[in-house]
Backbone as ProteinMPNN parsed JSONL, in Angstrom:
{"seq_chain_A": "MTDKQQIQEWLNRFMDGTATEVEEQQLADYFNSATDTPEEWQSYAILFRGFRHQTMGKGTAKTVMMKRWITAAAAVVLLIAGGTIIWQKHLSQSEDECVAYIYGERTTDRDVVLCEMQKTMTVVTYDGSDVVEEQLKGMFGIE", "coords_chain_A": {"N_chain_A": [[81.086, 154.977, 144.644], [78.59, 155.191, 142.316], [76.085, 153.443, 140.831], [75.805, 154.38, 137.845], [78.183, 155.779, 137.533], [79.807, 153.688, 137.554], [78.985, 152.072, 135.492], [79.56, 153.991, 133.682], [82.354, 154.055, 133.57], [82.988, 151.574, 132.859], [81.875, 151.482, 130.008], [83.772, 153.522, 129.145], [86.346, 152.066, 129.326], [85.381, 149.836, 127.357], [85.314, 151.079, 125.051], [87.904, 151.729, 124.862], [89.104, 149.357, 124.702], [89.79, 148.107, 126.659], [88.507, 146.521, 128.387], [87.136, 144.041, 130.491], [86.112, 140.602, 129.877], [84.357, 140.142, 131.64], [83.383, 142.707, 132.75], [82.494, 143.558, 129.997], [80.128, 141.588, 129.904], [78.716, 142.644, 131.862], [78.017, 145.119, 131.11], [76.261, 144.363, 128.726], [74.425, 143.02, 129.882], [73.143, 144.859, 131.527], [72.429, 147.05, 129.463], [70.622, 145.379, 128.139], [68.765, 144.904, 129.841], [67.801, 147.277, 131.179], [65.569, 149.581, 131.406], [65.289, 152.403, 131.499], [67.451, 154.061, 130.28], [69.834, 156.276, 130.183], [69.655, 159.387, 127.924], [72.285, 159.864, 126.939], [73.511, 157.385, 126.389], [72.103, 155.912, 124.912], [72.939, 155.137, 122.307], [74.86, 153.373, 123.0], [73.278, 151.354, 124.021], [71.574, 150.53, 121.978], [73.874, 149.358, 120.437], [74.49, 147.29, 122.209], [72.216, 145.873, 122.495], [71.945, 145.07, 119.831], [74.217, 143.308, 119.59], [73.327, 141.323, 121.252], [71.092, 140.12, 119.801], [72.441, 139.42, 117.526], [74.1, 137.327, 118.365], [72.142, 135.641, 119.378], [70.892, 134.825, 117.001], [72.823, 133.556, 115.223], [74.816, 132.145, 117.093], [77.84, 131.781, 118.454], [80.869, 132.308, 116.386], [82.614, 130.419, 116.676], [80.895, 128.279, 117.614], [79.32, 127.84, 115.404], [81.247, 127.222, 113.133], [82.085, 124.702, 114.595], [79.654, 123.284, 114.134], [79.525, 123.146, 111.638], [81.817, 121.521, 110.917], [81.114, 119.27, 112.43], [78.997, 118.571, 110.868], [80.16, 117.934, 108.315], [81.765, 116.034, 108.834], [79.73, 113.91, 109.755], [78.486, 113.704, 107.375], [80.745, 112.533, 105.654], [81.128, 110.148, 107.017], [78.871, 109.039, 106.727], [78.899, 108.575, 103.918], [81.007, 106.91, 103.596], [80.106, 104.638, 105.051], [77.627, 104.128, 103.73], [78.836, 103.296, 101.202], [80.566, 101.166, 101.873], [78.714, 99.303, 102.63], [77.17, 98.754, 100.357], [79.182, 97.967, 98.731], [79.863, 95.384, 100.031], [77.454, 94.152, 99.909], [77.571, 93.801, 97.056], [79.833, 92.191, 96.701], [79.288, 89.913, 98.057], [77.264, 88.934, 96.458], [78.526, 88.207, 94.271], [80.284, 86.72, 94.91], [80.91, 82.815, 95.226], [78.474, 82.181, 94.186], [76.148, 80.267, 92.921], [74.512, 79.899, 90.069], [72.118, 78.847, 87.86], [69.779, 78.287, 85.175], [67.389, 76.378, 85.08], [65.199, 74.749, 82.851], [64.201, 77.387, 82.463], [63.768, 78.375, 84.649], [65.353, 80.216, 87.337], [67.884, 79.023, 89.583], [69.465, 78.758, 92.502], [70.505, 77.031, 94.244], [73.101, 74.999, 95.118], [73.233, 71.956, 95.12], [71.147, 71.296, 93.423], [71.996, 72.43, 91.131], [74.616, 71.28, 90.739], [73.615, 68.542, 90.457], [71.934, 68.75, 87.98], [74.006, 69.405, 86.058], [75.531, 67.434, 85.894], [74.015, 65.553, 85.172], [73.51, 66.498, 82.516], [76.141, 66.544, 81.763], [76.531, 63.506, 81.491], [74.987, 62.843, 79.312], [76.411, 64.195, 77.353], [78.875, 63.077, 77.406], [79.932, 60.576, 76.127], [82.355, 59.017, 76.098], [82.685, 57.988, 78.784], [84.314, 58.871, 80.665], [85.332, 60.34, 83.839], [86.066, 62.886, 83.904], [85.058, 65.513, 83.522], [83.315, 65.191, 85.608], [84.837, 65.455, 87.789], [86.219, 67.819, 87.485], [84.048, 69.67, 87.811], [83.202, 68.771, 90.558], [85.316, 69.781, 91.928], [85.269, 72.561, 91.264], [82.86, 73.229, 92.802], [83.595, 72.475, 95.418], [83.28, 69.788, 96.37], [83.405, 66.765, 97.755]], "CA_chain_A": [[80.82, 155.277, 143.335], [77.173, 154.969, 141.798], [76.047, 152.537, 139.273], [75.88, 155.343, 136.683], [79.551, 155.811, 137.487], [80.445, 152.515, 137.214], [78.719, 152.125, 134.078], [80.494, 154.921, 132.445], [83.836, 153.637, 133.746], [82.943, 150.075, 131.786], [82.013, 152.252, 128.822], [85.412, 153.945, 128.512], [87.148, 150.823, 129.126], [85.066, 149.135, 126.394], [85.43, 151.915, 123.835], [89.223, 151.718, 124.701], [89.541, 148.186, 124.377], [90.518, 147.258, 127.648], [87.393, 146.235, 129.284], [87.441, 142.681, 130.787], [85.061, 139.961, 129.575], [83.159, 140.35, 133.019], [82.91, 144.103, 132.309], [81.62, 143.727, 128.933], [78.98, 141.203, 129.92], [77.934, 143.34, 132.718], [77.576, 146.003, 130.215], [75.21, 143.62, 127.946], [73.139, 142.729, 130.84], [72.658, 146.32, 131.787], [71.32, 147.231, 128.383], [69.489, 144.448, 127.419], [67.498, 144.69, 130.684], [67.359, 148.59, 131.252], [64.38, 150.336, 130.619], [65.348, 153.944, 131.82], [68.659, 154.348, 129.658], [70.04, 157.822, 129.897], [69.933, 159.677, 126.578], [73.477, 159.814, 126.486], [73.891, 156.056, 126.385], [71.047, 155.301, 123.96], [73.605, 154.427, 121.167], [75.672, 152.066, 123.459], [71.745, 150.275, 124.205], [71.598, 149.774, 120.615], [74.91, 148.477, 120.292], [74.648, 146.122, 122.881], [70.756, 144.957, 122.138], [72.393, 144.415, 118.491], [74.91, 142.186, 119.822], [72.666, 140.186, 121.647], [70.273, 139.492, 118.542], [73.573, 138.852, 116.519], [74.677, 136.113, 118.745], [71.156, 134.668, 119.702], [70.592, 134.299, 115.926], [73.704, 132.904, 114.801], [75.662, 131.668, 117.856], [79.354, 132.269, 118.387], [81.497, 131.978, 115.314], [83.373, 128.97, 117.178], [79.85, 127.312, 117.632], [79.043, 127.879, 113.883], [82.32, 126.509, 112.721], [82.022, 123.201, 115.138], [78.627, 122.574, 113.766], [80.002, 122.817, 110.168], [82.693, 120.369, 110.984], [80.244, 118.108, 112.757], [78.157, 118.161, 109.752], [80.955, 117.356, 107.218], [82.252, 114.91, 109.439], [78.658, 113.098, 109.576], [78.672, 113.301, 106.046], [81.829, 111.666, 105.494], [81.106, 108.725, 108.047], [77.581, 108.196, 106.05], [79.439, 108.226, 102.683], [81.821, 105.606, 103.739], [79.274, 103.49, 105.468], [76.892, 103.558, 102.573], [79.721, 102.688, 100.14], [80.868, 99.669, 102.215], [77.398, 98.428, 102.552], [76.946, 98.486, 98.941], [80.245, 97.389, 98.148], [80.004, 94.285, 100.671], [76.413, 93.524, 99.081], [78.163, 93.438, 95.564], [80.864, 91.283, 96.963], [78.365, 88.634, 98.637], [76.47, 88.407, 95.476], [79.473, 87.916, 92.941], [81.386, 85.274, 95.245], [80.479, 81.704, 95.75], [77.152, 82.115, 94.224], [75.815, 79.121, 92.105], [73.407, 80.143, 89.535], [71.616, 78.125, 86.638], [68.438, 78.632, 84.88], [66.864, 75.016, 84.614], [64.03, 74.957, 82.23], [63.658, 78.559, 82.365], [63.81, 79.058, 86.154], [66.681, 80.696, 88.03], [68.28, 78.369, 90.9], [70.981, 78.865, 93.128], [70.933, 75.747, 95.271], [74.37, 74.342, 94.646], [73.298, 70.689, 94.817], [70.62, 71.264, 92.378], [72.753, 72.839, 89.921], [75.394, 70.285, 90.342], [72.986, 67.371, 89.88], [71.482, 69.052, 86.716], [75.288, 69.521, 85.343], [75.86, 66.07, 85.952], [72.998, 64.949, 84.174], [73.516, 66.793, 81.093], [77.279, 65.785, 81.076], [76.585, 62.07, 81.091], [74.178, 62.772, 78.079], [77.197, 64.715, 76.428], [80.12, 62.549, 77.478], [79.976, 59.285, 75.28], [83.381, 57.864, 76.378], [82.386, 57.221, 79.959], [85.451, 59.472, 81.472], [84.845, 61.126, 84.71], [87.194, 64.126, 83.954], [84.026, 66.591, 83.772], [82.384, 65.415, 86.917], [85.95, 65.586, 88.687], [86.246, 69.337, 87.672], [82.535, 70.012, 88.483], [83.364, 68.53, 91.896], [86.459, 70.787, 92.3], [84.928, 73.827, 91.19], [82.065, 73.376, 93.854], [84.337, 72.151, 96.763], [82.544, 68.633, 96.893], [84.455, 65.688, 97.661]], "C_chain_A": [[79.375, 154.671, 142.987], [77.266, 153.695, 140.722], [76.236, 153.183, 138.123], [77.467, 155.492, 136.508], [80.181, 154.911, 137.245], [80.352, 152.224, 135.823], [79.478, 152.558, 133.078], [81.914, 154.518, 132.54], [83.849, 152.211, 132.853], [82.829, 150.633, 130.51], [83.218, 152.895, 128.219], [86.067, 152.948, 128.364], [86.748, 150.017, 127.743], [85.291, 149.804, 125.304], [87.064, 151.974, 123.756], [90.054, 150.464, 124.465], [90.078, 147.493, 125.36], [89.488, 146.745, 128.97], [87.583, 144.746, 129.673], [86.154, 141.957, 130.193], [83.746, 140.154, 130.358], [82.702, 141.369, 132.882], [81.971, 144.259, 131.216], [80.199, 142.933, 129.112], [78.073, 141.764, 130.919], [77.121, 144.436, 132.008], [76.13, 145.533, 129.43], [74.2, 143.275, 128.843], [72.525, 144.039, 131.2], [71.741, 146.722, 130.667], [70.722, 146.55, 128.007], [68.446, 144.358, 128.481], [67.221, 146.063, 131.178], [66.408, 149.077, 130.441], [64.262, 152.05, 130.67], [66.747, 154.307, 131.367], [68.835, 155.886, 129.537], [70.314, 158.157, 128.267], [71.155, 159.518, 126.108], [74.106, 158.519, 126.153], [72.96, 155.406, 125.36], [72.005, 154.824, 122.929], [74.244, 153.299, 121.716], [74.11, 150.909, 123.772], [71.893, 149.697, 123.038], [72.563, 149.061, 120.124], [74.953, 147.207, 120.862], [73.418, 145.059, 122.73], [71.313, 144.342, 120.642], [73.309, 143.149, 118.598], [74.285, 140.9, 120.062], [71.775, 139.521, 120.7], [71.474, 138.891, 117.659], [73.815, 137.31, 116.978], [73.442, 134.965, 119.231], [70.652, 133.968, 118.296], [71.503, 133.271, 115.231], [74.685, 131.945, 115.548], [76.877, 132.213, 117.922], [79.937, 131.919, 116.954], [82.285, 130.72, 115.521], [82.031, 128.029, 117.048], [79.372, 126.872, 116.154], [80.06, 127.036, 113.152], [82.068, 124.942, 113.304], [80.987, 122.699, 114.452], [79.119, 122.31, 112.339], [80.928, 121.501, 110.273], [82.001, 119.117, 111.258], [79.744, 117.681, 111.557], [78.953, 117.479, 108.595], [81.386, 116.137, 107.735], [81.157, 113.693, 109.435], [78.581, 112.779, 108.177], [79.614, 112.185, 105.343], [81.633, 110.244, 105.929], [79.73, 108.09, 107.024], [78.032, 107.952, 104.48], [80.055, 106.829, 102.874], [81.083, 104.477, 104.151], [78.368, 102.983, 104.321], [77.622, 102.914, 101.543], [80.153, 101.465, 100.512], [79.786, 98.784, 102.273], [77.15, 97.907, 101.287], [78.257, 97.602, 98.331], [80.327, 95.671, 98.867], [78.844, 93.485, 100.091], [76.896, 93.02, 97.701], [79.015, 92.189, 95.909], [80.383, 90.024, 97.452], [77.513, 88.114, 97.474], [77.17, 87.849, 94.462], [80.2, 86.886, 93.433], [80.409, 84.184, 95.396], [79.039, 81.613, 95.1], [77.247, 81.265, 92.788], [74.591, 79.504, 91.299], [73.108, 79.453, 87.978], [70.367, 78.357, 86.391], [68.26, 77.252, 84.251], [65.446, 75.213, 83.982], [63.259, 76.374, 82.457], [63.666, 79.281, 83.773], [65.096, 79.138, 86.718], [66.76, 80.004, 89.281], [69.516, 78.803, 91.448], [71.368, 77.744, 94.104], [72.021, 75.041, 94.678], [74.163, 72.744, 94.36], [72.411, 70.325, 93.624], [71.322, 71.383, 91.048], [73.706, 71.891, 89.622], [74.872, 68.941, 89.795], [72.681, 67.482, 88.383], [72.625, 69.148, 85.725], [75.891, 68.379, 85.246], [75.144, 65.291, 84.951], [73.343, 65.182, 82.627], [75.118, 66.472, 80.876], [77.398, 64.421, 80.89], [75.78, 62.055, 79.756], [75.284, 63.272, 77.289], [78.283, 63.76, 76.394], [79.777, 61.175, 76.986], [80.75, 58.499, 75.978], [83.19, 57.56, 77.757], [83.61, 57.783, 81.006], [84.516, 60.216, 82.713], [85.773, 62.341, 84.815], [86.334, 65.177, 84.111], [83.447, 66.369, 85.011], [83.43, 65.868, 87.916], [85.974, 67.177, 88.814], [85.082, 69.933, 88.184], [82.668, 70.001, 90.008], [84.452, 69.407, 92.644], [85.793, 72.032, 92.382], [83.804, 74.217, 92.347], [82.4, 72.957, 95.507], [83.613, 70.827, 97.319], [83.405, 67.336, 96.817], [83.825, 64.275, 97.446]], "O_chain_A": [[79.109, 153.576, 143.482], [78.194, 153.212, 140.073], [76.874, 152.573, 137.265], [77.967, 155.327, 135.396], [81.252, 155.103, 136.669], [81.312, 152.127, 135.06], [79.932, 152.016, 132.069], [82.633, 154.665, 131.552], [84.855, 151.924, 132.205], [83.73, 150.296, 129.742], [83.573, 152.81, 127.043], [86.501, 152.749, 127.23], [87.66, 149.571, 127.047], [85.522, 149.069, 124.344], [87.56, 152.249, 122.664], [91.243, 150.41, 124.15], [90.734, 146.466, 125.185], [89.75, 146.655, 130.169], [88.401, 144.202, 128.931], [85.156, 142.655, 130.013], [82.58, 140.275, 129.981], [81.472, 141.363, 132.837], [80.91, 144.879, 131.299], [79.189, 143.422, 128.606], [76.872, 141.494, 130.933], [75.926, 144.668, 132.19], [75.093, 146.192, 129.505], [73.039, 143.265, 128.433], [71.303, 144.159, 131.116], [70.517, 146.757, 130.801], [69.907, 147.052, 127.233], [67.358, 143.843, 128.222], [66.132, 146.061, 131.752], [66.331, 149.064, 129.212], [63.443, 152.765, 130.092], [67.332, 154.977, 132.218], [68.078, 156.606, 128.886], [70.976, 157.445, 127.512], [71.305, 159.077, 124.969], [75.223, 158.54, 125.637], [73.213, 154.245, 125.038], [71.663, 153.675, 122.648], [74.257, 152.255, 121.064], [74.204, 149.687, 123.652], [72.278, 148.533, 122.921], [72.283, 148.122, 119.379], [75.332, 146.192, 120.277], [73.503, 143.833, 122.801], [71.079, 143.163, 120.377], [73.201, 142.162, 117.871], [74.46, 139.819, 119.5], [71.693, 138.297, 120.796], [71.29, 137.799, 117.121], [73.757, 136.327, 116.239], [73.656, 133.767, 119.417], [70.129, 132.854, 118.288], [71.032, 132.255, 114.72], [75.312, 131.085, 114.929], [76.982, 133.299, 117.351], [79.259, 131.081, 116.36], [82.586, 130.022, 114.553], [82.142, 127.018, 116.355], [79.1, 125.712, 115.845], [79.606, 126.078, 112.526], [81.87, 124.038, 112.492], [81.198, 121.564, 114.024], [79.073, 121.147, 111.939], [80.62, 120.499, 109.628], [82.15, 118.091, 110.594], [79.977, 116.543, 111.149], [78.447, 116.543, 107.977], [81.357, 115.155, 106.992], [81.561, 112.565, 109.151], [78.612, 111.603, 107.817], [79.254, 111.225, 104.662], [81.962, 109.289, 105.227], [79.642, 106.914, 106.67], [77.429, 107.072, 103.865], [79.618, 105.802, 102.355], [81.353, 103.374, 103.676], [78.29, 101.806, 103.969], [77.082, 101.971, 100.965], [80.189, 100.588, 99.648], [79.91, 97.593, 101.989], [76.93, 96.708, 101.117], [78.138, 96.67, 97.536], [80.851, 94.795, 98.18], [79.035, 92.31, 99.775], [76.602, 91.893, 97.301], [78.774, 91.158, 95.283], [81.086, 89.032, 97.258], [77.082, 86.961, 97.503], [76.609, 87.038, 93.725], [80.769, 86.119, 92.657], [79.232, 84.435, 95.652], [78.354, 80.765, 95.671], [78.039, 81.438, 91.862], [73.535, 79.418, 91.926], [73.913, 79.606, 87.06], [69.678, 78.665, 87.363], [68.785, 76.927, 83.186], [64.593, 75.83, 84.62], [62.042, 76.498, 82.596], [63.586, 80.496, 83.956], [65.9, 78.213, 86.605], [65.883, 80.226, 90.116], [70.481, 79.17, 90.779], [72.471, 77.658, 94.644], [71.778, 74.442, 93.63], [74.834, 72.228, 93.466], [72.666, 69.367, 92.895], [71.234, 70.603, 90.1], [73.824, 71.536, 88.45], [75.449, 68.3, 88.917], [73.023, 66.605, 87.589], [72.323, 68.99, 84.542], [76.843, 68.287, 84.471], [75.621, 64.548, 84.094], [73.429, 64.319, 81.754], [75.4, 66.117, 79.732], [78.31, 64.024, 80.165], [76.011, 61.065, 79.062], [75.231, 62.708, 76.196], [78.719, 63.554, 75.262], [79.124, 60.595, 77.854], [80.322, 57.469, 76.499], [83.738, 56.476, 77.957], [83.824, 57.178, 82.057], [83.341, 60.566, 82.604], [86.177, 62.686, 85.926], [86.76, 65.992, 84.93], [83.025, 67.37, 85.589], [83.07, 66.594, 88.842], [85.81, 67.774, 89.877], [85.22, 70.771, 89.075], [82.341, 70.971, 90.691], [84.382, 69.659, 93.847], [85.709, 72.6, 93.471], [83.798, 75.361, 92.801], [81.672, 73.092, 96.491], [83.362, 70.725, 98.52], [84.013, 67.007, 95.798], [84.55, 63.285, 97.349]]}, "name": "protein", "num_of_chains": 1, "seq": "MTDKQQIQEWLNRFMDGTATEVEEQQLADYFNSATDTPEEWQSYAILFRGFRHQTMGKGTAKTVMMKRWITAAAAVVLLIAGGTIIWQKHLSQSEDECVAYIYGERTTDRDVVLCEMQKTMTVVTYDGSDVVEEQLKGMFGIE"}
């Protein structure tokens, strides 16, 4: 069997829908590389060259869908990670933060804030009771 007969047989199978993947690939290879395609096969050459350009430009449908899923999954992971970082930052700022404005200056040092509060409370408390001082120590976990 000559090459022309073999190609015609593969073309017949291709048009009938019975060609194997290997036969289809061989037809594609032939039409994408042949320079002297017979006149009766010109429409097949156009068809197979079109397949090549279509798959080169877009990739297979499975590959395109896989890329979309990967992109969507990456976006979800980034959103979750970003949200978690922002949430943790918010929690770390709001929990156990001791802030006072002493003479117009913001202070977050617990010892300085407690000392200033004790000074203020001794001025305010005239009866000498240590109730406020004990409450402040309890709030800040100082024994």
